[in-house]
MARSE-620675 format. One line per field, with one value per residue: residue number from 0; residue in three letters; chain; y negated, x negated, z of N, C-alpha, C in turn. Coordinates in steps of 0.001 Angstrom, whole numbers, plus 500000, padded with zeros to 6 digits. Last residue first. Layout:
! MARSE-620675
balum: (NUM/...)
torse: (ALA/...)
torro: (A/...)
n_v: (Y/...)
n_u: (X/...)
n_w: (Z/...)
ca_v: (Y/...)
ca_u: (X/...)
ca_w: (Z/...)
c_v: (Y/...)
c_u: (X/...)
c_w: (Z/...)
END
This chain:
! MARSE-620675
balum: (83/82/81/80/79/78/77/76/75/74/73/72/71/70/69/68/67/66/65/64/63/62/61/60/59/58/57/56/55/54/53/52/51/50/49/48/47/46/45/44/43/42/41/40/39/38/37/36/35/34/33/32/31/30/29/28/27/26/25/24/23/22/21/20/19/18/17/16/15/14/13/12/11/10/9/8/7/6/5/4/3/2/1/0)
torse: (ALA/ARG/SER/PHE/VAL/PHE/PHE/ASN/ASP/ASP/ILE/ASP/ARG/THR/ILE/ARG/ILE/GLY/GLU/ASP/VAL/TYR/TYR/THR/LYS/SER/PRO/VAL/ILE/PRO/ILE/ASN/GLY/MET/LEU/THR/ASP/TYR/VAL/ASN/GLY/VAL/PRO/PHE/ALA/LEU/GLN/MET/ASP/ASP/MET/MET/GLN/ASN/VAL/PHE/PRO/ILE/ASN/SER/GLY/LYS/VAL/GLU/THR/SER/ILE/ILE/GLU/THR/GLU/TRP/LEU/GLU/PRO/GLY/LYS/VAL/ASP/LEU/LYS/ALA/LYS/THR)
torro: (A/A/A/A/A/A/A/A/A/A/A/A/A/A/A/A/A/A/A/A/A/A/A/A/A/A/A/A/A/A/A/A/A/A/A/A/A/A/A/A/A/A/A/A/A/A/A/A/A/A/A/A/A/A/A/A/A/A/A/A/A/A/A/A/A/A/A/A/A/A/A/A/A/A/A/A/A/A/A/A/A/A/A/A)
n_v: (506669/503232/500979/497976/495732/492960/490172/487980/485771/486360/487463/489190/490022/492447/493857/496928/498824/500037/498452/495564/492581/490117/489331/489932/489359/490595/490139/492121/491920/493288/494145/492810/492606/493007/495580/497180/496673/497548/500280/501099/500751/502638/505444/507419/510851/513469/516022/517903/518584/516128/515576/517625/516997/514445/515085/516554/514509/511241/509759/510970/511464/509553/508360/506954/504943/503878/501619/498316/497042/494771/493577/492083/490356/490414/491427/491853/493288/496398/497480/500177/501237/503457/505103/505669)
n_u: (508066/507399/507655/507107/508218/507242/508207/506618/505013/502913/501020/503052/503465/504696/505452/505759/506800/506192/504562/504292/503841/504182/502702/499838/499324/497443/495911/494831/492542/491910/488720/486949/486892/489081/488814/487565/489154/491679/490994/490352/492894/494501/494414/497213/497501/499721/501159/502500/504905/506201/506525/508325/510572/511209/511725/514083/515923/515438/514836/512057/509156/506290/503250/500715/497785/494836/493969/494351/493603/494410/493593/495091/495006/495121/492695/490847/490686/490917/491625/492681/493154/495690/497817/501239)
n_w: (515720/515895/513121/511437/509130/507318/505309/503095/502509/500906/502563/505079/508477/510877/513888/515497/518369/520803/522400/520239/518414/515937/513800/511949/508530/505852/502650/500123/497567/494341/493357/490494/487779/486196/485036/487047/489313/488419/488058/490655/491885/490526/489242/489702/490052/489344/489513/487877/489174/489365/486650/485905/487473/486332/483700/483937/485191/485866/488012/489872/491855/492115/491094/493001/493113/494908/496487/497602/500696/503258/506403/509278/512336/515107/516065/512960/510657/509521/506434/504637/501419/500157/497940/497452)
ca_v: (507609/504605/501466/499340/496207/494420/490787/489185/485652/485875/486109/489091/489182/491737/493040/495924/498118/500744/499893/496154/493989/490689/488299/490485/488855/490636/489965/491491/492228/492306/494713/493037/492515/491698/494466/497157/496421/496150/499473/501141/500012/501197/504733/506385/509595/512530/515317/517322/519630/516855/514715/517525/518267/514610/514231/517235/515803/512117/510059/510300/511355/510763/508275/508176/505105/504578/502553/499469/497156/496007/493396/493288/490290/489936/491910/491332/492182/495584/496946/499166/501077/502149/505229/504783)
ca_u: (509196/507005/508089/506640/508450/507194/508071/507438/506012/504127/500763/501993/503907/503644/506014/504814/507088/507037/504294/504403/503486/504689/503395/500771/499162/498711/495905/496056/492706/492595/490001/487145/485618/488953/489370/487067/487721/491463/491464/489329/491716/494772/493397/496657/497321/498720/500576/501218/503938/505873/505652/507025/509860/510993/510582/512878/515559/515536/516253/512600/510591/506999/504686/501240/499217/495529/493032/494978/493070/494736/493392/494750/494803/496306/493936/491009/489739/491416/490505/493116/492148/495072/496710/500108)
ca_w: (515684/516224/514431/511641/510495/507395/506622/503240/503568/500242/502056/504080/507365/510158/512819/515011/517124/519855/522344/521569/518595/517184/514560/512924/509893/506584/504102/500612/498988/495196/493756/491935/488486/486846/484275/485675/489362/488800/486927/489603/492349/490421/490033/488842/490775/488858/490657/487453/488832/490592/487452/485251/487686/487760/484003/483445/485778/484695/487847/488709/491715/492542/490865/492416/493301/493823/495857/496961/499343/502553/504971/508512/510891/514389/516652/514310/510848/510634/507203/505601/502465/500334/498892/497261)
c_v: (508430/505480/502887/499773/497663/494814/492303/489774/486799/485716/485515/487657/489077/490939/492255/495181/497126/500085/500623/497657/494377/492146/488810/489349/489438/490191/490030/491363/491428/492816/493699/493645/492660/491513/493093/495911/496308/495806/497986/500276/499966/500368/503210/505549/508607/511273/514398/516639/519052/517921/515388/516697/518193/515871/514375/516412/516438/513499/510875/510627/510554/510511/509607/508013/506315/504639/503244/500311/498430/495943/494746/492869/491630/490015/491486/491813/491599/494535/496025/498758/499941/502206/503873/505063)
c_u: (509234/508222/507594/507097/508043/507318/508067/507165/507013/505293/501959/501880/502746/504258/504871/505492/505974/507243/505091/504194/503745/504249/503953/501361/500240/498447/497324/495992/493896/492746/490681/488522/485730/487631/489070/487532/487140/489979/491269/489718/490625/493551/493505/495682/496650/498691/499430/500474/502551/504820/505269/506054/508459/510175/510213/511617/514272/515035/516506/514079/510990/508491/505309/502745/499682/497014/493687/493914/493648/494214/493576/494490/494355/496179/495196/492337/489787/490353/491083/491918/492631/494034/496017/499078)
c_w: (516950/516243/514634/513030/510567/508857/506503/504612/503598/501208/501316/503551/506382/509010/512190/513864/516784/518509/521276/521402/520046/517231/515877/513748/510787/508013/504674/502130/499486/496635/494669/492167/489987/487587/484872/484922/487956/488761/487231/488408/491303/490823/489902/489667/489829/489714/490230/488598/488535/490327/488765/486102/487100/488040/485478/483698/485251/485127/486578/488633/490496/492391/491240/492256/492506/494130/494665/496263/498725/501129/504292/507081/510308/512870/515893/514850/512250/510946/508271/506435/503361/501440/498951/498340)
END
C-alpha cells in the first residue's frame, strides 16, 4: 500500500491511502501472474470519485524514544514501530 503521511504535530499523524497492490497468493499460477503484472489499484482515486473525498485516518503517538514508537488509531488499534 502507498499512502501519504502528514505529520500534524509531535503526537498526531494523518494518513491518506493512495493505492494498494496485491502481492502473493496461495494459488501458484495466480501468484506468478500477479507478480508479473504488478498492478496497483488506485484506492484514493476510487474514494474520491465515489465519495467526493479520500478518508484521512488520524493516529496519535503515545510513546516514542530512539528505538520505538507506539501509536493508536481512531479504532484503538495499537501499532508498534521499531528501528532495525
